[in-house]
C-alpha positions, 0 to 999 in steps of 0.5 A: 777404395784406393784403386778407383778409376781416374776421372775422365780416364777409366783406364787409369787407376787413381785414389779416391777423395779419402785414399791415395793410390800407391805405386811400387816398382821392382826397379831400385833407385840405382837401376832407375839411373842406369842408362846404356847406348843403343844399337842401330837407332834412327837419327833423331834430333832435339832442336831448341833455342838455347836455355829452353830446357834441352838438357832437362828434357834429355835427362827425362828422355834418358830416364824414361828410355834407359838410352843415352842421348847425344849432342853435336857439341862436346860439353865436358861438364855435361859428360862428367856429370850425367850425359855420356852420349856427349862424346859420341858422334851424332852419326853413330846411331847409338843415341836416342836423340841428338841435341842441337841449337842450330839448323845445319842443313846436313843434319836436317837432310840426314833425318826426318824425325825430331823434337822442337822444344820451345820456351817462353822467349822472355825466359829463354833469351835471359837464360842464354845471356846468363849462360853466355856471360858465365861461360866467358868468365869460366872459359880459361879455367876447368869448369866445376859444378858450383854456382859459377858454372856456366849452366847455373850461373848468372850475368853480372850487373856490368854485363847487363849495362854493357852488353844486354841491349845488343845481345837482346836485339840479336837473340830475339831475331834468332829465337824467331827465325830458328823456330820458324825454320825448325817448325816450317821449313823442313818436312818430317815427323816432328813433335813440338814440345813447350817447356811450360807444358813439360814443367806442368806434366812431364810424364804426359809429355814424355808419353806423347814424344815416345808415341810420336816416334813409335818408341816403346816405353815402360811404366816402371821407367816412368816411375823412375822419372817421377822420383828424379825429375829435376836433374842437375842443370836447372838454374834458380830463378832471380826475382829481379830478372823481370825488370831487365825487359823494358817496354820496347823489349817487351813489345819486340818479344810480343810481336815475334811471339804473335807471328810464330803463334799465328803461323802455328795456328794457320798450319794447324800445329800444336798452338803456342802459349800466349807468352805475352808479358 
């Protein structure tokens, strides 16, 4: 009774209304966390506007594959905590994906496979502002894993008063232009992943990504993901943050979202959520 076919997918096993299916894996929790460098892997990029969940998706990809991901940057905090691929050049062919927030032509010419990760711009732009402000405050000191760490901290009221308006104008333009570039300007095999879909169904989104790139995935490692989804670098939510968007800012974001969303629909690509405030 615990092994009844799932509704709508007879190939999967689910519990019934009175019983739950329990899965077990031969891998211990420590085994789940083990990752290694690959060999002769294709160059693949993971593009996103900052604060779109890039680091979290890297965490999920590494757990699911057992292979490190890399970056065009060197972030000491990420390296020391979890992401050993931070120290490698993106040209070594040893990492599954390489993180980037920029559309450098020489990177794009070197590959025809990438993920484009898109997040609600209301959340992504505000998250990037928090990141930028806390990074500036901690730049002169060695970064520690505390609430003031640039990956987890928040901007201060004085930052919003003096710098938020200009930052927003620059970054709503950047969010719009960079998404257009990544999605439309370059040919190749790309997966468009929406952060909101990833939050709702991380396992399903990982299956889609690995299917798109033709990379084998093992069920035991997906079970590893299911017990360690969060990772170390998700900023907590502040209720007051929504008030940072005045009517004119909301209108500017909605216009950009509408233009990108329409272009995706016209190109018959994976549609973007409404993201309208």
